[in-house]
C-alpha positions, 0 to 999 in steps of 0.5 A: 657781516661777520662770518665764523669759520672753523676747520680741523675739528675746531683747532683753527677758528677765524672771523671773516669780515670785509674792509677794503677787501675780504679778510679773516682774523683767527687762532691756530691751536698747536699742530700741523695743518694743510690749507688750500687756497682759491684766491691769492692770500697774504698771511700776517702772523699777529702773535706767536710763531708759525712754521710754513711750507709753501707748495713747491718749496723744499724747506720750512720757514718760520714767521713770527709776529708782524711777519707775513708770507704770500700764497698763490691762488689755487695752491696749498701750504702747510702750517706747523705751530707749537703754541697758539698763534693768531693771524690776519689773512687778506684775500685778493 
């Protein structure tokens, strides 16, 4: 079954599905957002550019198409985007 997720007053939208585990594919509108995690996540940038600040990190890091980053369970991360960005998130 496909689930529809919407965050930050519609600025972040994703479709959730299960195929060898739970995943979501979505789009982020320009802006800055903070996400919390309940499980381990692997975020893959599909298109665009995403600046990311992981919990406990001091410096932002930029990820572009086909690059990914990992986020621990029960953590958080900040995302900053200047233009629309699409992503794939895989949950463990």
